[in-house]
LODO-651778 format. One line per field, with one value per residue: residue in one letter; x, y, z of N, C-alpha, C in turn. Coordinates in pm, whole numbers, plus 32768, in hexadecimal, padded with zeros to 4 digits. Atoms other than C-alpha are relative to their C-alpha. Layout:
r (A, ...)
n_xx (X, ...)
n_yy (Y, ...)
n_zz (Z, ...)
ca_xx (X, ...)
ca_yy (Y, ...)
ca_zz (Z, ...)
c_xx (X, ...)
c_yy (Y, ...)
c_zz (Z, ...)
This chain:
r (M, I, G, V, S, V, S, G, W, A, T, G, P, W, V, M, E, P, L, A, F, A, L, G, D, H, W, G, I, G, H, S, S, W, E, A, L, L, G, G, G, P, H, S, D, P, A, E, H, L, E, R, L, R, P, Y, E, E, S, R, C, L, I, G, W, S, L, G, A, M, L, A, M, E, T, V, L, R, R, P, G, V, W, D, H, L, I, L, V, A, P, T, L, C, M, G, G, F, G, G, V, T, G, T, S, D, S, V, L, R, A, M, R, L, G, L, R, S, D, R, D, G, I, L, R, A, F, A, R, L, C, L, E, P, E, Q, G, G, E, F, E, E, R, M, V, S, E, G, Q, V, E, D, N, L, E, P, L, E, A, G, L, D, Y, L, L, R, T, D, L, T, D, R, I, Q, G, L, E, I, A, C, T, V, I, S, G, R, E, D, R, V, I, P, W, R, A, G, E, E, T, A, D, R, C, G, G, S, F, H, L, L, R, G, C, G, H, A, L, P, W, T, A, A, G, T, V, A, R, I, I, R, D, E, V, G, E)
n_xx (7FB8, 8034, 7F93, 800B, 7F80, 7FDC, 7FAE, 7F7D, 8006, 8033, 805E, 8070, 8015, 7FF8, 7F88, 8004, 8060, 7FC8, 7FE7, 807F, 8036, 7FB1, 801E, 8072, 807F, 8013, 7FBE, 8048, 7FA1, 802B, 7F8D, 7FFC, 7F8E, 7FA9, 8037, 8068, 7FC5, 7FB5, 8051, 8044, 8092, 8036, 7F99, 7F96, 7FC8, 7FF6, 8025, 8089, 8025, 7FED, 8057, 807D, 8003, 8000, 8076, 8040, 7FAA, 7F8B, 7F9A, 7F96, 7F7E, 7FEE, 7FA1, 7FD4, 7F9E, 7FB3, 8023, 8066, 7FB9, 7FDE, 8083, 8034, 7FAE, 8024, 808C, 7FF7, 7FC1, 805B, 8070, 7FDC, 8062, 806F, 7FD9, 7FB2, 7F95, 7FDD, 7FB6, 7FBF, 7FE3, 7FA4, 7FF8, 7F88, 801F, 7FE1, 7FF4, 7FA2, 7F78, 7FE6, 7F9A, 802B, 8039, 8080, 803B, 7FD8, 7FC2, 8051, 7FFF, 8056, 8080, 801D, 8009, 8085, 8069, 7FFC, 8023, 808F, 803F, 7FED, 801E, 8039, 800E, 7F7C, 7FDB, 8047, 7FE3, 7F7E, 8007, 804E, 7FA2, 7F9E, 804C, 8015, 7F82, 7FCE, 8061, 800D, 807A, 807D, 8077, 7FCD, 7FD0, 806E, 8059, 7FC6, 8002, 8084, 804D, 7FA5, 8045, 7FED, 802D, 7FAA, 7FDE, 7F6F, 7FE8, 7FED, 7F86, 7F92, 8004, 7FC0, 7F6C, 7FDC, 8003, 7F8E, 7F90, 7FF3, 801D, 7F94, 8031, 7F9D, 7FE9, 8086, 8038, 7FE7, 807A, 8069, 8011, 8050, 7FBE, 7FEC, 7FBD, 7FCE, 7FE7, 7FB8, 7FCC, 7F6E, 7FDC, 8046, 7FBB, 803C, 7FCE, 7F9D, 8028, 7FC5, 8054, 805D, 7FB5, 7FF0, 808B, 801E, 7FA9, 801A, 8085, 800C, 8058, 7FC1, 7FDC, 8006, 7FCB, 8032, 7FA1, 803E, 806B, 7FE7, 803F, 8094, 801B, 808B, 8035, 7FAC, 7FE5, 8066, 8010, 7F98, 801A, 8067, 7FD5, 7FBE, 806D, 8051, 7FA7, 7FDC, 807D, 8063, 8077)
n_yy (7FBE, 7F75, 7FB6, 7F6C, 7FC6, 7F6D, 7FBB, 7FB8, 7F70, 7FAF, 8051, 802D, 8096, 8010, 8038, 809E, 8040, 8064, 8071, 8042, 803F, 8074, 8075, 8043, 7FE6, 8059, 7FAC, 7F89, 7FA4, 7F78, 7F9F, 7F95, 7FAD, 7FDC, 7F86, 8028, 803A, 7F9B, 7F84, 7FE2, 8001, 807F, 8057, 7FEE, 807E, 8033, 8096, 8011, 7FC9, 806D, 8070, 7FD7, 7FF7, 8091, 801F, 806D, 801B, 8050, 7FB4, 8012, 7FDC, 7F67, 7FD8, 7F73, 7FD0, 7F8D, 7FCD, 805E, 8078, 7FD9, 7FFE, 8093, 804C, 7FC8, 802B, 808C, 8007, 7FD8, 8052, 808B, 8061, 7FDE, 8014, 806F, 7FF2, 7F76, 7FEC, 7F80, 7FDC, 7F8D, 7FD1, 7FE5, 7FF9, 7F76, 7FB2, 7F94, 8021, 8039, 806A, 8077, 7FF4, 7FA7, 7FD8, 7F73, 7FB9, 7FAB, 7F7A, 7FFD, 8001, 7F7E, 7FA9, 8023, 7FC7, 7F6B, 7FD6, 800F, 7F84, 7FAF, 8040, 8083, 8051, 802B, 8064, 8082, 8039, 802D, 8076, 8057, 8027, 8061, 8086, 804C, 8028, 7FD0, 7FCD, 7F73, 7FB0, 8044, 7FE3, 7FFB, 7F83, 7FA3, 8019, 7FD7, 7F6C, 7FCF, 8045, 802E, 800D, 7F8D, 7F87, 7F8D, 8010, 8035, 803E, 8097, 8012, 7FE0, 8067, 8076, 7FF2, 8003, 808A, 8044, 7FCB, 8032, 808B, 805F, 8083, 805F, 804B, 8035, 8060, 8087, 8026, 8027, 808C, 8039, 800B, 7F84, 8000, 7F75, 7FF0, 7F7D, 7FF0, 7FF7, 7F7E, 7FA5, 7F8B, 7FC5, 8057, 806A, 8084, 8044, 7FE7, 8064, 807E, 8002, 8020, 8084, 803E, 7FE8, 8033, 8092, 8013, 8018, 7F85, 8005, 7F90, 7FF4, 7FB7, 7FAF, 7FB9, 7F8C, 7FFB, 8003, 808D, 8020, 7FBC, 8029, 8089, 803E, 808F, 8047, 7FFF, 8057, 8087, 801F, 8004, 807F, 806C, 7FFD, 8004, 8058, 7FC8)
n_zz (7F96, 7FEF, 7FAE, 8001, 802A, 7FD2, 8065, 7FD6, 7FF3, 806C, 805A, 7FC0, 8020, 8087, 801C, 7FF1, 8055, 805A, 7FB1, 7FE4, 807B, 8030, 7FB0, 8024, 7FB7, 7F8B, 7F90, 7FD8, 7FC7, 7FD6, 8013, 7FAB, 8013, 7F92, 7FBC, 7FA8, 7F8A, 7FBB, 8006, 7F85, 7FFF, 7FF8, 8026, 7FA7, 7FE4, 8083, 7FF6, 7FFE, 8081, 8062, 7FE8, 802A, 80A3, 802C, 803E, 7FB7, 7F87, 801E, 8044, 7FA5, 8046, 800B, 8065, 7FEF, 806A, 7FD8, 7F7A, 7FD7, 7FCE, 7F76, 7FB8, 7FF4, 7F97, 7F7D, 7FEB, 7FD8, 7F82, 7F98, 7FF1, 8033, 7FF8, 8058, 808A, 800F, 8055, 801E, 8085, 7FFC, 8084, 7FFE, 7F7B, 7FB2, 7F74, 7FD3, 807B, 7FEB, 7FE3, 7F7F, 800F, 803E, 8088, 7FF4, 8074, 8027, 7F95, 7FB8, 8040, 8072, 7FCF, 7FD2, 806A, 8039, 7FB6, 8012, 808F, 8017, 7FEA, 8074, 807F, 7FE6, 807A, 8027, 7FAD, 801D, 808C, 8002, 7FB8, 805D, 805E, 7FB7, 7FEE, 807E, 8046, 8086, 8057, 8004, 8008, 8017, 7FA5, 7F6F, 7FE6, 8001, 7F86, 7F7D, 7FF5, 7FF5, 7F9C, 7F93, 7F87, 7FAB, 8035, 7FE0, 7F6F, 7FFA, 7F88, 8016, 8039, 7F9E, 7F91, 8033, 7FF3, 7F73, 7FD6, 803E, 7FC9, 7F78, 7FE4, 8011, 7FD7, 8008, 7F88, 7FCF, 8062, 7FD6, 7FBA, 805B, 7FF2, 8069, 8081, 8038, 8087, 8028, 8091, 8021, 8084, 8002, 8032, 7FB4, 7FED, 7F88, 7F9C, 803D, 7FED, 7F95, 7F8F, 8005, 7FD8, 7F70, 7FCF, 8009, 7F9E, 7F6A, 7FD9, 8029, 8078, 808C, 804B, 8091, 8047, 808C, 8048, 805C, 7FC1, 7F9C, 7F80, 800A, 8025, 800D, 8081, 8078, 8003, 7FB9, 8017, 7FBE, 7F6A, 7FE2, 800C, 7F89, 7F98, 800C, 7FE6, 7F71, 7FA9, 8040, 804C)
ca_xx (C38C, C31C, C3FB, C42B, C532, C5D4, C655, C797, C7D7, C71B, C649, C4F4, C45E, C461, C5CB, C57B, C46D, C541, C5BA, C45C, C3F3, C522, C4D1, C387, C212, C241, C318, C244, C31A, C2B8, C38C, C409, C4EA, C610, C55F, C43C, C527, C5DE, C4B9, C440, C2CE, C204, C345, C419, C452, C4E6, C4B4, C340, C31E, C3BA, C2EB, C1AB, C217, C22C, C11F, C0D4, C148, C22F, C2EE, C447, C54A, C5D1, C686, C755, C819, C931, C8B7, C787, C871, C8FB, C795, C73B, C860, C80B, C69D, C703, C7E7, C6E3, C5D7, C65E, C57E, C49A, C55A, C5F5, C6D0, C780, C7EB, C8E9, C91E, CA54, CA7E, CB76, CB93, CC13, CBF3, CCD8, CE37, CE39, CF46, CF45, CE93, CD96, CCCB, CD02, CDE7, CD46, CDBD, CD04, CBCB, CBDD, CC1D, CAE2, CA1B, CA97, CA68, C8F9, C8A3, C931, C901, C823, C7E4, C955, C9A7, C8A4, C8FC, CA6D, CA16, C926, CA47, CB37, CA27, C9F6, CB66, CBDB, CA8F, CA0E, C8E9, C783, C649, C70A, C7B0, C67C, C5AD, C6AA, C6B5, C53F, C4B3, C5C7, C4BC, C4FE, C470, C4D1, C50C, C687, C65D, C62A, C75B, C835, C7B2, C820, C97C, C98B, C92A, CA3D, CB38, CAF2, CA9C, CB9F, CB1D, CC66, CC71, CAF8, CAC8, CB5D, CA1A, C956, C8BB, C80B, C86E, C906, C962, CA39, CA48, CB3C, CBAD, CD0F, CD09, CC51, CCB8, CBE3, CC3D, CD73, CD20, CE0D, CD24, CC21, CD1D, CD71, CBFA, CBD1, CD07, CC9A, CB2E, CB87, CAC4, CB04, CBA5, CB5E, CC26, CB8D, CC9E, CC50, CB50, CB42, CA82, C913, C8F5, C77B, C749, C867, C892, C740, C72A, C876, C82F, C6E2, C77E, C86E, C746, C686, C7B3, C805, C6A5, C5D6, C492)
ca_yy (DD3F, DE96, DFAB, E125, E1FC, E343, E438, E50D, E681, E771, E65D, E5E3, E487, E4B4, E457, E2EF, E2BA, E218, E126, E0D4, E093, DFB5, DEE2, DE94, DE96, DD7B, DE76, DF77, E0AA, E1C1, E300, E3FD, E533, E58A, E6D5, E621, E574, E6B7, E7A5, E789, E7A7, E665, E5D2, E61B, E4A4, E41C, E2AD, E2D9, E3A7, E289, E184, E241, E247, E0C3, E054, DF22, DEAA, DDB3, DEBF, DE67, DEEF, E051, E0F2, E22E, E2F6, E3EE, E4C9, E3E1, E2BF, E36F, E3AF, E244, E1C7, E2B5, E243, E0D3, E114, E1D2, E0D9, DF74, DE55, DF12, DEE2, DD9F, DE1C, DF60, DFD1, E0ED, E18E, E279, E28E, E316, E302, E460, E569, E673, E67B, E5A4, E4BC, E373, E349, E465, E507, E67B, E754, E838, E975, E907, E8C5, EA19, EAC2, EA1B, EA94, EC01, EBF9, EB94, ECF1, ED9A, EC8F, EB7B, EB02, EB05, EA35, E934, E923, E8F5, E7E4, E738, E72D, E68C, E58A, E52A, E513, E461, E4A7, E600, E6E8, E681, E661, E614, E75F, E827, E77F, E7AF, E92B, E94E, E85D, E845, E81D, E982, EA7F, EBD0, EB50, EB0F, EA85, E916, E927, E9C8, E8C8, E7B1, E833, E878, E70A, E698, E77F, E6F6, E587, E479, E30F, E26E, E1F6, E1A6, E0D4, DF9C, DF92, DF4A, DDF0, DDBB, DD4E, DE64, DE93, DFB4, E02D, E13C, E1C7, E1AD, E309, E3B2, E51F, E56E, E444, E374, E210, E1A8, E24E, E15A, E039, E0AB, E0B5, DF5E, DEEC, DF8A, DF12, DDAB, DDDC, DD82, DE83, DEC0, DFA3, E01B, E07A, E193, E21D, E35E, E3C7, E3DC, E25F, E247, E326, E2B9, E152, E0F3, DFA3, DF2F, DFA4, DEEE, DDB3, DDBD, DE03, DCDA, DBF9, DC62, DC84, DBA7, DBE6)
ca_zz (3192, 3214, 329E, 32D0, 3221, 3295, 319D, 31AC, 31E0, 30FE, 305E, 309E, 3085, 2F12, 2F0C, 2F83, 2E88, 2D7E, 2E82, 2EF3, 2D8D, 2D46, 2E76, 2DE9, 2E46, 2F46, 3016, 30CF, 3120, 3206, 31DC, 32C6, 3289, 335E, 33A2, 3446, 353A, 3594, 358D, 36F3, 3749, 36F4, 3670, 379F, 37D7, 3698, 3707, 3747, 35FE, 3534, 35E0, 358A, 340B, 3406, 3315, 33DF, 3538, 3496, 33EC, 346B, 336C, 3391, 326F, 3297, 3197, 31F5, 3313, 331F, 335D, 349B, 350C, 34CD, 35A1, 36BC, 36A3, 36C4, 37E1, 38A6, 3862, 3848, 3800, 3709, 35C3, 353D, 342A, 33E5, 3288, 328B, 313A, 3116, 328F, 337F, 34F5, 3513, 3403, 34A0, 3514, 3646, 35C3, 3518, 33C8, 339D, 328A, 325F, 3325, 3430, 3368, 3239, 32FC, 33A8, 3262, 31D0, 32F7, 32DD, 315F, 317E, 31F5, 30C0, 2FAD, 3016, 2EB2, 2E63, 2F90, 2F45, 2DD3, 2E1E, 2F1E, 2E2D, 2D2B, 2E2E, 2E7C, 2D16, 2CAD, 2BD8, 2B36, 2ADE, 2B0B, 2AB8, 2B93, 2CDA, 2CCC, 2C71, 2D88, 2E96, 2E46, 2E17, 2F10, 3015, 311B, 3194, 30AA, 3130, 329A, 32D0, 342E, 33CC, 32EF, 33F7, 3500, 3412, 33F8, 356C, 35A7, 34B8, 356C, 36C6, 3696, 36C5, 36DC, 36D5, 383C, 3849, 3710, 37A7, 3877, 3742, 375F, 3616, 34B8, 33F6, 3281, 320E, 30AC, 3026, 2EE4, 2E78, 2DD7, 2EF2, 2F0D, 3047, 312F, 30E7, 30AF, 31BA, 32B6, 324B, 326D, 33D9, 341F, 33B6, 347C, 35C1, 35AD, 3532, 33EB, 3280, 319D, 3029, 2F50, 2E0C, 2D19, 2C31, 2D19, 2DF0, 2F14, 2E94, 2E8E, 2EBE, 2D92, 2CA6, 2D00, 2D7E, 2CCB, 2D55, 2EB8, 2EA0, 2E31, 2F5C, 304C, 2FC6, 2FD8, 3140, 31CF, 30E5, 3024)
c_xx (7FC7, 8062, 7FDE, 808E, 8006, 8053, 8074, 7FE3, 7FDB, 7FB2, 7F84, 7FF3, 8006, 807D, 800E, 7F9F, 802F, 8022, 7F89, 7FC0, 8052, 7FED, 7F84, 7F81, 7FF4, 8047, 7FA6, 8062, 7FC4, 8074, 8001, 807C, 8051, 7FC8, 7F9B, 803C, 8052, 7FAD, 7FC1, 7F5F, 7FD1, 8067, 8078, 8047, 800D, 7FD3, 7F74, 7FCF, 800A, 7FA4, 7F6E, 7FFB, 8000, 7F79, 7FAC, 805A, 8076, 8069, 8081, 8087, 8003, 806F, 8026, 8069, 8047, 7FD8, 7F8F, 803B, 8035, 7F83, 7FCA, 8056, 7FE4, 7F7C, 800A, 8042, 7FB1, 7F93, 801A, 7F86, 7F92, 801F, 805C, 8079, 8013, 8058, 803B, 803B, 805F, 8008, 8083, 7FE2, 8016, 8028, 8077, 8083, 8026, 8070, 7FD0, 7FCE, 7F84, 7FD1, 8042, 8039, 7F98, 8002, 7FAC, 7F70, 7FD1, 7FF8, 7F83, 7F99, 7FFD, 7FDA, 7F69, 7FBD, 800C, 7FE0, 7FD7, 7FFE, 8089, 803D, 7FCB, 8025, 8094, 8007, 7FC1, 8068, 8069, 7FB5, 7FF6, 808A, 8019, 7F8F, 7FE1, 7F71, 7F7E, 7F97, 8032, 8031, 7F8F, 7FA7, 803C, 7FFA, 7F6F, 7FA5, 8045, 7FBB, 8001, 7FC1, 804E, 8039, 808B, 800F, 8014, 808A, 8076, 7FF6, 8039, 8093, 8034, 8002, 807D, 8082, 8018, 7FFB, 8075, 7FCA, 8065, 8005, 7F7D, 7FD4, 801A, 7F8E, 7F8B, 7FF4, 7FA3, 8054, 8010, 804C, 8026, 8022, 8040, 8025, 8089, 802F, 7FBE, 8059, 7FD7, 8038, 8059, 7FCA, 8038, 7FBF, 7F8C, 803A, 801B, 7F7A, 7FE2, 805D, 7FD4, 7F78, 7FF3, 7FAB, 8050, 801B, 8003, 802F, 7FE4, 8067, 7FB7, 7F8B, 802C, 7FA9, 7F66, 7FD4, 7F6C, 7FC4, 804A, 8017, 7F90, 7FEC, 806F, 7FED, 7F8A, 801E, 804E, 7FA4, 7FBF, 805E, 801D, 7F86, 7F9B, 7F93, 7F9C)
c_yy (8096, 8049, 8095, 8031, 808C, 803A, 8054, 8097, 803C, 7FB9, 7FDE, 7F68, 7FE1, 7FBA, 7F68, 7FC6, 7FA1, 7F80, 7FAC, 7FBD, 7F8B, 7F8D, 7FB4, 800F, 7FAA, 8038, 8077, 805F, 807A, 805A, 8067, 805E, 8014, 8072, 7FDB, 7FCD, 8068, 8077, 801E, 7FE7, 7F75, 7F99, 8001, 7F82, 7FB7, 7F6D, 7FEC, 802E, 7F84, 7F81, 8015, 7FF4, 7F67, 7FDE, 7F96, 7FEB, 7FAC, 8042, 8001, 8031, 809C, 8026, 809A, 8026, 807F, 8030, 7FA7, 7F7E, 8016, 8001, 7F74, 7FBA, 8028, 7FC2, 7F71, 7FF5, 8031, 7FA4, 7F71, 7FAA, 8021, 7FDB, 7F7F, 800E, 8090, 8009, 808F, 8010, 8080, 8039, 802E, 8007, 808E, 8051, 806A, 7FCC, 7FC8, 7F98, 7F83, 801E, 8051, 8021, 8080, 804E, 806E, 808B, 8001, 800C, 8095, 806C, 7FEE, 804A, 8099, 801F, 7FF6, 808A, 8061, 7FC2, 7F75, 7FA4, 7FD2, 7F96, 7F80, 7FCD, 7FC4, 7F76, 7F8C, 7FC8, 7F97, 7F7B, 7FA8, 7FCB, 7F6C, 8025, 8090, 8029, 7FAF, 801C, 8002, 808B, 8067, 7FE9, 8025, 8097, 802A, 7FD2, 7FDE, 7FFC, 807D, 8077, 8072, 7FFB, 7FA9, 7FAA, 7F6F, 7FDA, 8015, 7F97, 7F7A, 8004, 8006, 7F6A, 7FBA, 802D, 7FC6, 7F68, 7FAB, 7F70, 7F98, 7F9F, 7FB9, 7F8F, 7F6A, 7FCE, 7FD5, 7F64, 7FC3, 7FED, 8085, 7FE9, 808A, 8001, 8082, 7FF5, 801B, 808E, 806F, 8079, 803F, 7FB5, 7F9C, 7F74, 7FB4, 8028, 7FA0, 7F72, 7FF8, 7FED, 7F78, 7FA3, 8006, 7FC4, 7F69, 7FE5, 7FDB, 808F, 7FDD, 8079, 8003, 804E, 8054, 805B, 8068, 7FF4, 7FEA, 7F75, 7FDB, 8038, 7FCC, 7F6F, 7FAC, 7F63, 7FB2, 7FFB, 7FAA, 7F71, 7FD3, 7FF2, 7F82, 7F8C, 7FFA, 7FEF, 7F98, 804F, 802B)
c_zz (7FFF, 805D, 7FF6, 7FD1, 8033, 7F9B, 8041, 7FFE, 7F7F, 7F95, 8050, 7FE5, 7F6E, 7FD0, 800D, 7FA3, 7F9F, 8042, 8019, 7F85, 7FD4, 8062, 7FDD, 804E, 8080, 8077, 8013, 804A, 8039, 8004, 8066, 7FD6, 8072, 804C, 8068, 8089, 8051, 8028, 8086, 7FF0, 8002, 7FD7, 805B, 8028, 7F85, 7FFB, 7FF6, 7F74, 7F98, 8010, 7FCE, 7F66, 7FD9, 7FC7, 8052, 807A, 7FE2, 7FAA, 804F, 7FBC, 7FF0, 7FAB, 8013, 7F9F, 803A, 808D, 8034, 8038, 8094, 8056, 801B, 8065, 8086, 8034, 803C, 8085, 8076, 801A, 7FD3, 8006, 7F9D, 7F6E, 7FF8, 7FA5, 7FDA, 7F82, 8008, 7F70, 8008, 808B, 8032, 8095, 803B, 7F88, 800E, 8027, 8082, 7FFC, 7FC3, 7F73, 800D, 7F72, 7FC2, 8077, 803F, 7FB3, 7F92, 8026, 8036, 7F96, 7FB4, 8052, 7FF8, 7F75, 7FEE, 800B, 7F83, 7F76, 801C, 7F84, 7FC8, 8050, 7FE4, 7F7B, 8005, 8050, 7FB4, 7F96, 803D, 8018, 7F8B, 7FC6, 801C, 7F9B, 8009, 7FF8, 8003, 8074, 808F, 802C, 800D, 8076, 807E, 8008, 800F, 806A, 8082, 8081, 805B, 7FCD, 801A, 8095, 8004, 8079, 7FF7, 7FC6, 8056, 8070, 7FCE, 8008, 8090, 8034, 7FCB, 804F, 808D, 8019, 7FE1, 803D, 800E, 807A, 802B, 7FA3, 8026, 8059, 7FAA, 7FF8, 7F9B, 7F82, 7FB1, 7F72, 7FDF, 7F6C, 7FE3, 7F7C, 7FF2, 7FDB, 805A, 8021, 8089, 8085, 7FD8, 8019, 8073, 808A, 8009, 802B, 80A1, 8045, 8006, 8065, 808D, 8024, 7FDB, 7F8B, 7F84, 7FBC, 7F69, 7FC5, 7F70, 7FBA, 7F8C, 8028, 8065, 8077, 7FF1, 7FD3, 7FED, 7F8A, 7F84, 7FF4, 8042, 7FE5, 8048, 809B, 8023, 8002, 8086, 8074, 7FFC, 8020, 8090, 8056, 7FD9, 7FCB, 8067)
């Protein structure tokens, strides 16, 4: 099986590498960062960008984590018939305060956006720790701070938060017409697991809850996530 993965806010394709490794050599995975899909220019059409990343024409599985899951859902809704299976890891249909089950309140997202100007590294480090909980520190935190796909340019990070503030897929997701697998962590401090459950309910997909796991599932629970994907999609 061959597919494409999309990373979450403030991370690059590196965050999906443990999952790609756990899936095994018989899986070919093309990677995209969330920034590439929101950055405009040659990537102004996310659907076309992801299609170009497919290692082969038969690459039909799209995997998205966190913000990347929202972008993956939008891509499938905009371009039906291209993908056969959608894997949503720690997703939500609506990150901000539009009602229903959400991820993080608008006030927190706005505070993060404002804080980037005065303490970019502090904001990224705090977010990395939330992603990792109940685990702590380590390479994930350092890579998010040092490699967060942004260097000294804050615009991509701000664009990502703006996307989360304005996007609500709640009323659109029922138009999804492909197989969908949703995986959430019971201890997620970024996006409540019930947001994943609601996503699965609304798109008619299967839901898998990983107890003892937080938000950074492609990094901290790659083996378990890979097993679920193989069971749902096949080898």
